[in-house]
SEDRENSE-477671 format. One line per 8 residues: their letters; for each residue z, x, y of C-alpha. Coordinates in steps of 0.05 Angstrom, whole numbers, plus 5000, padded with zeros to 4 digits. Each point is the difference from the previous one (the first is absolute). Layout:
SEDRENSE-477671
A	Z X Y  ... .
This chain:
SEDRENSE-477671
MSAADSQA	3203 8969 3559  4933 4971 5016  4966 4949 4955  4948 5053 4981  5056 5048 4980  5034 4946 4959  4936 4983 4964  4987 5073 4984 .
SGFYTGNY	5071 5011 4975  5002 4939 4954  5075 4991 5005  5050 4963 5042  5038 5036 5055  5036 4980 5064  5042 4940 5017  4988 4934 5035 .
THLIDSKG	5045 4944 5025  4973 4930 4986  5027 4929 4998  5004 4956 4938  4973 4932 5018  5030 4932 4982  4959 4999 4935  5027 5067 4977 .
RISFPSEW	4937 5040 5016  4996 5068 5033  4940 5032 5033  4978 5061 4962  4980 5055 5049  4924 5005 5009  5003 5076 4990  5029 4989 4930 .
RKIMPGEQ	4950 4944 4984  4943 5049 5014  5023 5049 4946  5001 4948 4945  4944 5019 4951  4965 4933 4994  5001 4925 4998  5043 4998 4937 .
ERYLITIL	5054 5036 5039  5014 4936 5039  5046 4987 4941  5065 5035 5011  5064 5004 4960  5066 4988 5035  5064 5022 4967  5074 4997 5020 .
WPERCVGV	5027 5071 4996  5074 5016 4989  5003 5034 5069  4994 4929 5028  4929 5008 5024  4933 4972 4977  4949 5046 4967  4927 4980 5011 .
YPSGEWER	4949 5031 4953  4925 4993 4997  4981 4973 4932  4971 5067 4977  5064 5037 5015  5043 4946 4967  4958 5008 4936  5027 5070 4993 .
IRDRMRRE	5072 4975 5001  4982 4943 4953  4967 5049 4952  5061 5045 5001  5044 4941 4982  4954 4983 4942  5004 5072 4975  5076 4996 5003 .
RELGDSPG	4998 4939 4955  4952 5033 4952  5046 5061 4994  5061 4959 4984  5013 4928 5015  5073 4980 5007  5041 4943 5030  5021 5047 5057 .
LRERHRRI	4928 5019 5016  4978 4927 4998  5057 4981 5047  4981 5057 5048  4928 4975 5001  5024 4928 5009  5042 5019 5061  4942 5038 5031 .
LEHTHMVT	4948 4947 4986  5039 4937 5016  4993 5016 5074  4929 5027 4997  4942 4957 5025  4925 5006 5006  4980 4975 5069  4935 4995 5038 .
MDQNGRLP	4991 5023 5071  4966 4946 5041  4938 5009 5044  5044 5017 5060  5035 5057 4963  5065 4962 4989  5040 5014 4937  5043 4944 4972 .
IKSDIREG	5070 5022 4977  5030 4953 4948  5066 4967 5018  5041 5034 4944  4980 5068 5028  5011 4980 5073  5069 4974 4983  5017 5061 4957 .
VGLLGKVL	4987 5046 5058  5018 4953 5057  4932 5004 5032  4998 4958 5064  4968 5012 5066  4984 5073 5016  4989 5046 4940  4981 5072 4992 .
LIGNLDHV	4940 5021 4958  5001 5072 4977  4942 5036 4966  5023 5038 4938  4937 5033 4973  4975 4952 4945  5038 4939 5024  5033 4967 5060 .
EIWTQQGR	5073 4982 5008  5025 4941 5041  5071 5006 5027  5045 4962 5047  5014 5045 5058  5075 4996 4984  4989 5014 4926  4957 5061 5014 .
GEYQGSKD	5051 5027 5049  5057 4990 4950  4962 5031 4942  4977 5059 5042  5071 5010 5026  5028 5000 4929  4958 5061 4983  5027 5065 5028 .
LSVDDLFL	4934 5035 5009  4975 5035 5062  4926 5007 5015  5008 5074 4982  5028 4980 4931  4941 4953 4988  4948 5053 5015  5039 5054 4962 .
DLSCAEES	4996 4957 4937  4924 4997 5009  4993 5075 5013  5041 5017 4937  4958 4957 4954  4963 5036 4945  4933 4982 5030  5019 4997 5073 .
VLPRVRGE	4957 4961 5048  5032 5035 5059  5008 5073 5016  5070 5024 4981  5046 5010 5059  5036 5067 4994  5070 5012 5025  5022 5057 5045 .
GETEK	4989 5067 4967  4959 4970 4943  4933 5032 4987  4937 4976 4966  4994 5023 4928 .
């Protein structure tokens, strides 16, 4: 995808392999920096996900998650809900990308995922995920989904974004 295509689409796609430097910073791909809406988007939210990867959200996208968490509390606060939010937020950090496009990853998150050396950055529409290459391979291998299965799920969605693939003998209705 060209930089112009990325800017027009407004979401993160593709994958990149980068190195984490000795200070725990990773270069954010220039194509992805170009689709950030504005100067305020230099603030990013990093979060340790249960899949043992790092989620990286522009501040505007993170606000949607934060607002959903607030609504959950308003609908019914409980010790279980507070603990769930605690576990999510204790490894969530607001970070600032530097002038060279490097994103600092806090030590608790790096250690939680095992981020050292080469890492894989994967665009996932509204956010980016950072994986160790081994961690991504293990997670992907634990899911028994073929490429056909992945696209079939999309084509069967109520409001499909892809044309439905018909099987042999199946006709259009």
